[in-house]
N, C-alpha and C positions, 0 to 999 in steps of 0.2 A: 243942811241936809247933804250928806255925802253919799256917793254911790260908787261901788267898787266895780267899775266897768273895765273890761280889757278892750284894747284896740282890735278892730276887725282886721283880720288878715285876708287879703283879696286872693292870695295865692291858693289854688285848690290843692288838696291832698293827692298825692299819687295813687293810682289804682293798685289794689291789693291782688297779687296773683296767688290763687289758691290751687295747688296741684291736685290732680285727681289720682287716686290710687285704685281705681276700679279695673284697670287692665284694658280699657277700651282701645288704647293705641296699639297694643300687642294684637288685638283682635282685627283692627284695621289692617295692620302690616300683613298678618296671616291671610286675610282676604285678598289683598293685592297679589301676594305671592301665588296664591291658588288660582287667581283669575289669569295671571300671566302664564302659568303653567298650562292651564286649560286652552288659552289662545294659541300657544306654541304647539300643543298637541293637535288641535284643530287645523292649524295652518299647515302642519306637516301632513295630515290626512288628506287635505285638499290637494296639496301639491303631489302627493303620491297618486291620487286618483287622476288628476290631470296628466301626469307623467304616463300612467298606463293607458289612459284614453288615447293619448297621441302615439304611444308605442303600438297599440292594437291597430290604430288607424293607418299607421305607416307600413304595417305588414300587409295590409290589403290592397 
């Protein structure tokens, strides 16, 4: 009785990387850019408020 057996290869196969094409990376990048712009605008508004607050306080 003969069996056709192949030797067992103990090395695992490398993982297969499947690229996504749904545009989620562009959406994330756009979200980061939007968030940074909002933070910059809010920081400038806060700085302007503090500047005018100290400016008014200095005149009195």
